[in-house]
Structure formats: C-alpha cells, structure tokens
DRENRO-517958 format. One record per residue (C-alpha): residue number from 1; residue in one letter; y, x, z. Coordinates in steps of 0.05 Angstrom, whole numbers, plus 5000, padded with zeros to 4 digits. Layout:
N
n:NUM; res:a; north:Y; east:X; up:Z
...
//
This chain:
192
n:1; res:m; north:3940; east:7623; up:3409
n:2; res:n; north:3970; east:7623; up:3341
n:3; res:p; north:4009; east:7685; up:3320
n:4; res:d; north:4066; east:7639; up:3300
n:5; res:e; north:4071; east:7611; up:3370
n:6; res:t; north:4106; east:7651; up:3422
n:7; res:a; north:4082; east:7651; up:3493
n:8; res:p; north:4128; east:7616; up:3542
n:9; res:e; north:4169; east:7665; up:3580
n:10; res:e; north:4160; east:7671; up:3654
n:11; res:p; north:4223; east:7654; up:3693
n:12; res:t; north:4249; east:7718; up:3721
n:13; res:n; north:4294; east:7728; up:3780
n:14; res:p; north:4357; east:7755; up:3750
n:15; res:g; north:4379; east:7788; up:3815
n:16; res:p; north:4449; east:7792; up:3840
n:17; res:p; north:4508; east:7802; up:3793
n:18; res:a; north:4526; east:7874; up:3779
n:19; res:h; north:4587; east:7873; up:3825
n:20; res:l; north:4543; east:7850; up:3883
n:21; res:a; north:4485; east:7897; up:3870
n:22; res:h; north:4504; east:7943; up:3927
n:23; res:l; north:4496; east:7886; up:3978
n:24; res:a; north:4430; east:7862; up:4007
n:25; res:g; north:4404; east:7808; up:4054
n:26; res:m; north:4454; east:7766; up:4092
n:27; res:d; north:4513; east:7806; up:4067
n:28; res:l; north:4494; east:7786; up:3996
n:29; res:v; north:4487; east:7713; up:4016
n:30; res:r; north:4555; east:7712; up:4052
n:31; res:r; north:4590; east:7745; up:3994
n:32; res:a; north:4559; east:7697; up:3943
n:33; res:l; north:4579; east:7638; up:3986
n:34; res:e; north:4650; east:7663; up:3992
n:35; res:e; north:4655; east:7670; up:3916
n:36; res:a; north:4626; east:7601; up:3905
n:37; res:r; north:4675; east:7570; up:3954
n:38; res:g; north:4733; east:7608; up:3921
n:39; res:a; north:4712; east:7583; up:3851
n:40; res:a; north:4706; east:7511; up:3877
n:41; res:k; north:4774; east:7516; up:3911
n:42; res:s; north:4806; east:7541; up:3847
n:43; res:q; north:4780; east:7479; up:3813
n:44; res:g; north:4814; east:7435; up:3865
n:45; res:k; north:4752; east:7415; up:3903
n:46; res:d; north:4754; east:7406; up:3979
n:47; res:i; north:4700; east:7452; up:4003
n:48; res:g; north:4670; east:7473; up:4069
n:49; res:r; north:4687; east:7410; up:4107
n:50; res:g; north:4622; east:7371; up:4101
n:51; res:r; north:4630; east:7296; up:4091
n:52; res:t; north:4702; east:7276; up:4080
n:53; res:s; north:4692; east:7203; up:4098
n:54; res:s; north:4696; east:7213; up:4173
n:55; res:p; north:4740; east:7264; up:4208
n:56; res:t; north:4713; east:7309; up:4261
n:57; res:r; north:4715; east:7276; up:4329
n:58; res:r; north:4736; east:7311; up:4392
n:59; res:v; north:4683; east:7305; up:4445
n:60; res:a; north:4714; east:7285; up:4512
n:61; res:g; north:4712; east:7337; up:4565
n:62; res:r; north:4700; east:7395; up:4518
n:63; res:g; north:4750; east:7442; up:4487
n:64; res:s; north:4713; east:7451; up:4421
n:65; res:r; north:4711; east:7407; up:4360
n:66; res:r; north:4643; east:7384; up:4339
n:67; res:t; north:4606; east:7322; up:4316
n:68; res:w; north:4538; east:7335; up:4347
n:69; res:s; north:4518; east:7326; up:4419
n:70; res:g; north:4483; east:7392; up:4432
n:71; res:p; north:4432; east:7408; up:4485
n:72; res:g; north:4473; east:7387; up:4546
n:73; res:p; north:4498; east:7320; up:4572
n:74; res:d; north:4555; east:7290; up:4533
n:75; res:s; north:4604; east:7233; up:4542
n:76; res:r; north:4569; east:7198; up:4484
n:77; res:d; north:4502; east:7197; up:4521
n:78; res:p; north:4481; east:7133; up:4556
n:79; res:q; north:4518; east:7127; up:4623
n:80; res:k; north:4505; east:7086; up:4685
n:81; res:l; north:4548; east:7023; up:4688
n:82; res:g; north:4584; east:7046; up:4751
n:83; res:f; north:4604; east:7112; up:4720
n:84; res:a; north:4626; east:7078; up:4656
n:85; res:t; north:4670; east:7027; up:4692
n:86; res:l; north:4701; east:7081; up:4736
n:87; res:d; north:4716; east:7122; up:4674
n:88; res:l; north:4746; east:7060; up:4640
n:89; res:a; north:4789; east:7045; up:4701
n:90; res:r; north:4813; east:7118; up:4704
n:91; res:t; north:4831; east:7121; up:4630
n:92; res:r; north:4867; east:7054; up:4632
n:93; res:g; north:4905; east:7069; up:4697
n:94; res:w; north:4870; east:7014; up:4737
n:95; res:t; north:4845; east:7058; up:4794
n:96; res:t; north:4894; east:7029; up:4845
n:97; res:r; north:4878; east:6958; up:4825
n:98; res:v; north:4803; east:6972; up:4830
n:99; res:a; north:4812; east:7003; up:4899
n:100; res:e; north:4852; east:6943; up:4921
n:101; res:g; north:4798; east:6897; up:4896
n:102; res:a; north:4746; east:6939; up:4933
n:103; res:v; north:4781; east:6923; up:4999
n:104; res:f; north:4766; east:6849; up:4987
n:105; res:g; north:4698; east:6857; up:4953
n:106; res:q; north:4669; east:6907; up:5002
n:107; res:w; north:4702; east:6882; up:5066
n:108; res:p; north:4636; east:6874; up:5107
n:109; res:t; north:4612; east:6944; up:5089
n:110; res:v; north:4681; east:6976; up:5100
n:111; res:v; north:4697; east:6947; up:5169
n:112; res:g; north:4628; east:6927; up:5193
n:113; res:e; north:4590; east:6862; up:5197
n:114; res:q; north:4615; east:6841; up:5266
n:115; res:i; north:4689; east:6846; up:5248
n:116; res:a; north:4676; east:6815; up:5179
n:117; res:e; north:4645; east:6753; up:5212
n:118; res:h; north:4709; east:6739; up:5251
n:119; res:a; north:4765; east:6766; up:5205
n:120; res:a; north:4778; east:6767; up:5131
n:121; res:p; north:4830; east:6800; up:5087
n:122; res:t; north:4876; east:6749; up:5055
n:123; res:a; north:4930; east:6790; up:5018
n:124; res:l; north:4947; east:6861; up:4999
n:125; res:q; north:5018; east:6873; up:4978
n:126; res:d; north:5054; east:6941; up:4974
n:127; res:g; north:5001; east:6974; up:5017
n:128; res:v; north:5004; east:6921; up:5072
n:129; res:l; north:4938; east:6886; up:5083
n:130; res:t; north:4942; east:6818; up:5115
n:131; res:v; north:4880; east:6802; up:5157
n:132; res:t; north:4869; east:6733; up:5183
n:133; res:a; north:4827; east:6728; up:5246
n:134; res:e; north:4788; east:6665; up:5265
n:135; res:s; north:4819; east:6661; up:5334
n:136; res:t; north:4879; east:6689; up:5371
n:137; res:a; north:4831; east:6728; up:5415
n:138; res:w; north:4801; east:6763; up:5354
n:139; res:a; north:4871; east:6776; up:5327
n:140; res:t; north:4890; east:6810; up:5392
n:141; res:q; north:4827; east:6852; up:5392
n:142; res:l; north:4839; east:6874; up:5320
n:143; res:r; north:4911; east:6893; up:5336
n:144; res:m; north:4885; east:6939; up:5391
n:145; res:v; north:4837; east:6975; up:5343
n:146; res:q; north:4884; east:6975; up:5284
n:147; res:a; north:4884; east:7051; up:5277
n:148; res:q; north:4808; east:7053; up:5274
n:149; res:l; north:4808; east:6997; up:5222
n:150; res:l; north:4857; east:7035; up:5179
n:151; res:a; north:4813; east:7097; up:5183
n:152; res:k; north:4751; east:7057; up:5163
n:153; res:i; north:4788; east:7026; up:5104
n:154; res:a; north:4814; east:7093; up:5081
n:155; res:a; north:4744; east:7123; up:5085
n:156; res:g; north:4714; east:7063; up:5048
n:157; res:v; north:4762; east:7053; up:4991
n:158; res:g; north:4808; east:7114; up:4991
n:159; res:d; north:4871; east:7140; up:5023
n:160; res:g; north:4937; east:7106; up:5008
n:161; res:v; north:4909; east:7039; up:4986
n:162; res:v; north:4923; east:7006; up:5053
n:163; res:k; north:4981; east:7036; up:5091
n:164; res:s; north:4987; east:6985; up:5146
n:165; res:l; north:4955; east:6921; up:5172
n:166; res:k; north:4987; east:6854; up:5188
n:167; res:i; north:4938; east:6817; up:5233
n:168; res:v; north:4950; east:6743; up:5241
n:169; res:g; north:4913; east:6690; up:5279
n:170; res:p; north:4892; east:6622; up:5253
n:171; res:t; north:4946; east:6577; up:5227
n:172; res:a; north:4960; east:6513; up:5266
n:173; res:p; north:4983; east:6450; up:5233
n:174; res:s; north:5057; east:6436; up:5235
n:175; res:w; north:5081; east:6378; up:5277
n:176; res:r; north:5148; east:6376; up:5243
n:177; res:k; north:5144; east:6316; up:5197
n:178; res:g; north:5203; east:6291; up:5158
n:179; res:k; north:5276; east:6310; up:5163
n:180; res:l; north:5286; east:6276; up:5231
n:181; res:h; north:5246; east:6306; up:5287
n:182; res:i; north:5254; east:6317; up:5361
n:183; res:s; north:5266; east:6388; up:5380
n:184; res:g; north:5222; east:6417; up:5434
n:185; res:r; north:5156; east:6450; up:5444
n:186; res:g; north:5112; east:6395; up:5415
n:187; res:p; north:5041; east:6380; up:5437
n:188; res:r; north:5008; east:6432; up:5482
n:189; res:d; north:4940; east:6441; up:5450
n:190; res:t; north:4911; east:6509; up:5436
n:191; res:y; north:4886; east:6527; up:5367
n:192; res:g; north:4833; east:6580; up:5367
//
C-alpha cells in the first residue's frame, strides 16, 4: 500500500445514542421505535397503520379487529354449501321463507313416504298449510291424525312454520254451467 493512500475504514457500530445508552435489548428497540414514530408523526406521516389502501376488516364472529385468519377456523375459510346458504338466509332474514319452502321440498321425508304418496301440500299462507288428499277417504284419515302430522312437520322444518292444517279432498268438476241452471243436487257420482 502506498503511504499516500489511506486504508478504508471498517464500518463500526455506532451504538445507541447517548440518551438511550442506559437501555439494552428490547427496551432499547421499543424506545428507538417510539422515537422514530414520533419523528415521522411530527413530519405529518401516517405511521403504524400498515397499508393505508385497505381498511382493517372485522372478522365475523370475533370481537377483535384483525386482517389475518389465525390458527383456528374463520368465516373466511371455505364453507360447505349448506352452511353458507343457511348463513346467507339468516343474514338476509329469509329463514321463515326457507322453512316454508322446506315444507314443500322435503314433504316425503317430513311426513313419510306413505302419506306423501296420497297427499301433497298445495299452499302455505299465514301458518295454515293446505294439504290436498287424492281421495276423500285419505282426507278423512289425515284429519284424524292431524295432530301427529303437525308434530312431524314441526320436527322436520321447525316450530311455528305451520300452525294448523287445512286438509281437503280432491276437487270435483262443477256442473253449474252458464247463468241459467237448475237448482238441485246434480248428478250423483262419487269423485275419489
């Protein structure tokens, strides 16, 4: 090496500033971070909030604010379709409409295959379920077991969806044709 050339100086660790010399370890790190945040805040910078492009989202079902899922199950994890649709119906206030639809959609499983073969629900209005039987004999039988049917429906789709049953037999064609007709009993054929 030439005497005119000076050796490059080794970078030295300057150590903490004099006012922080009494601190060590994590206390030193925390204090230095606090001072850096204070200096940035005094310059008008928004500090300590991470990315400012998206606000922190509230995770459903939890009381804390965070943007990461964590080790346990979360509402943002993949869900089964049935659970997702029930959650959607609950949040939108559709639970009564879904339960009413379940009466029609699950009729054979709710009342049993034998009854479902001979009777079908036709209308549900204000808690009154209209059930149409295929014959007058089946309508009579269903009227006798009406309390058991209501219990089965309540167990299958929930309490309060169906409050009472209106069981009707098959509808017969009307013999009253036109504005002029002869009063009386009409033809004596049985329907059903």
